[in-house]
N, C-alpha and C positions, 0 to 999 in steps of 0.2 A: 191033478197033474196036468190035465189038458189046459187049465187056466194058466199055468206057468208058461206053457208053449205059446198060448195066445198073447200073453202079456209080453213075452220076449219078442214075438213077431211085431206087435204094436210098437214096442220101443225101437226096434230096428227100422220100421216104416217112418217113425218120427225122426230118427237120425237122418234117414235118406232125404226126407223133405227139407230138413234144415241144411243138409249139405248141398242140396240143389239150390237153395235160396242163397246161402252164404259163401259156398266154395266153388260150385261148378264153373261159373263163368271165369273166375280168377284162375283156376287150375287149367282150364282149356286155353286160356290166353297165354299162360306161362309155357305150357307144353308146345303150343303153336310157335311161340317166340323162339323157344329152344330149337325146334325143327328148322326154323328159317335162319338161325344164327350160323355164322361161318365158324370154322374150326378154331379160330383165334378167340372167339367169344364164348364158346361152349363151356370152357372151364369156369367161367363166371356163374353159370347156371349150376354146375356141379357143386361149386363151393357154397352157393346160397342154400340149396337143399340139404347138403351135408351138415352145414353149420346149424340150420334150423332144426334138423332132426336131432342133433346132439343137445341143443338147448331145450328140446321138448321131452327128452327122456325123463321120466318121472323119478325125481330124486328120493321120494319116500318109498319106492318099492325096493324090497330086498331081493335082489336077483339070485341070491343063494337059496331062497325058499324052494324046496322041491315041488310044492303044489302050485307054484306060480306058472301060469301057462302063457304062451305067446300072444293069445288073444287078449289077455288082460293087459299086457305090456303095450300091444298095438293100440288098444282102445285108450289107454291112459296117455299115450304119446299123441294120438290124434286129438284127443280132448285139449291137450296143452297147445297144440298147433292151431286149433280152432280159436282158442282164447287169444292167441297172438294176433290172428286175423282180425277178430273183433276189436281188440285194443288198438291195433293199427288203423283200422277203419275210423274209430272214434277220434283219433288224433289227425286223421286225414294226411297220412304220410305217403311216400312214394309207393307206386304200385309194384314194382319189381320184387321187393322183399315180401310184401303182403301176398302177392300171387304165389311166391315160393312157399310161404307158410300154408296157403290153401292147398297147394300141390302135395305137401308133406302130410297134411291132414287127410286128404283123399287117399293117399297111398297107404297110410296106416289103417284107415277104416276099411280099405279093401283087404288088407292083411288080416284084419279082425273078423272078416266075414260079414260086415254090415250090409254089403251090396248083393247079397245072395240072390234076392228076388228082383233086382233091377239091372237089367242087362246093359243099359247105357252107362250107368254109374260104375258098374263092374268093369266095363271096357275102359272108361276114363281112369279108374283106380289101377287097372293093370298097367296102363301107360305110365302113370305116376310111380308105381312100384318099379318099373323098368328104369325110369330116370334116376330114382333114388339108388337103385343097385349100381348103375353105371357111376353115379357120383361117388359112392362108397368106394368102388374099385379105383376110380381116378384118384381120389384123395389118398388112399392107402399106397398107390404106386408113387405118388409124389413124395411120400414119407421115406420111401426106400431109396 
């Protein structure tokens, strides 16, 4: 049983190292740009993270399953967003959307509890979650 806990902890540490390498700089840049943006430009940030979040929702998960937990959904969504970051980096496309993808990945890893033992990434993840929450609220208000 203790081996299971150790392997889970090692897996989480591996994800944190990968996120620091692949996502941290991009997510920080995106969040900093958001904070520096004026009110006219902020909706662009909201739309970007909301669109990416929707694109990254795992289509193969059956959300009606009673045993499916939020952590599984968050991890699958984060994994899809990470894949988008890597694909966009390989194609060398614009930073704005790639940074938004990184921010979404960090937000969902925070929601999945990946950053439990890393205060800096947990703080970054919390900021990303807040932005994603504001984006969802903004988008829903625009529909009404």
